[in-house]
N, C-alpha and C positions, 0 to 999 in steps of 0.2 A: 416787868417789861422795861422799866427804867425810863430814862429821859428820851422823849421823842423829838425834842426840838433840835434842829441842826442849823448851824450858821456856816455857810461856805464862803470863804474869802479867796478871791483870785488876786494875786499880786506878782509884781516883777521880782526876779531874783538878782538882778544887777541894775546899776544905774543906767538910765536911758533918757534922752532928751524928750520931754513931753511937749509936743508942738502946740497943745491947747492951753497949757499954762494954768490949768485949774486943779491940778493935783490928782485927777482921775486917771487911772491906768487904763489904756485902751489897747486891745489886741483884737485881731480878727482871724477868721478862717477864710482865706482868700479864694475868690472864684477862679482867678487865673494866677497861678503860682509865680509867673514871671513879673507880674505887676505888684506883687506883695511887698509892702513896706513894714507892716506891723503884724505879721503873722505870729501865732503863738510860739512857733519855733524861734523866730528872730528876736522877739521881745523877751522871751524867757519867763513865761508866766508859770506860777506855782499855785496849786489849789491846796487849801488847808481847811480842815473841818474842826468845828467847835461844837461839841454836844453830840448825843446819839451814839451809835455803835462805833463810828469812825472818829471819836473824839481824840484830837491831837495828832491825827494822821495827816501827813503832807505828801503830795505827789508833785513831781516836776517833769515827769514824762509827758511830752506833748500830746500823745494819743489819749492818755488818761485825763489830762487837763481838758482837752476838747470834749471828751465824753461827759464829764461832770458839768462843763459849761453849757453844753447843749441841754442836758437834763435840767439844769437850773433855769434856763430860759423857757423851757416848755413846762416847767412846774412838775416834773416827774422825777425829782431827785430822791424822793423817799421810796423805799422798797417795803412792801407790806409783808408781815409775817403771816403767810397764807396757811402754813401748817397748823400753827397754834389756834388761829382764829377761824380756820376752815372757811375762808372767804376768798373771793376772786377779785376783790378791790372795787367792785361796782356798788354804788350806793343804792340800796333798795328800801322800800318802805311798805308798810302794811296798808290795806285798804282804808283803815282808820286814819293813818297818816296822810294819805293822798286826799281823803275827804276833808280833813282839817286844813291842809295846805290850799286846796282849791277854794274852799269857802272863805278862808282868810284873804286870799289873793283877790277874789271878786269883791269882798267887803271893802278892801282898801281901794280898789278901782272905783267903786260906787261912791265911797267917802270922798276921795280926792276929786272925782268928777263933779260932785255937788258943790264942793268948795270952789272949784275953778269956773264953774258955770256962771254965766251972768245973771 
């Protein structure tokens, strides 16, 4: 299956004055297009992948950049191999796993409760 780690980098494709002065590139998806100053289209943001299936791939199309930026913010940038693993992406556990998790959680609650109690 290979490397599953993916690093996504969003960066500008041309020089642009950074009003914040801290070196961090900022772009937004504007609520009102008329008030937009730093939209993805105006700033010229590019997305580039390091690792995983898309290693070395770069996109500068605004729609694609927005898609991956939204996925990265929501933590859903990874796509599961559902055919090979025969899974739907939901974490499930056996009754033994939930038993262990529940007892460990309550043990920690009681332990820290006794430490913090006067």
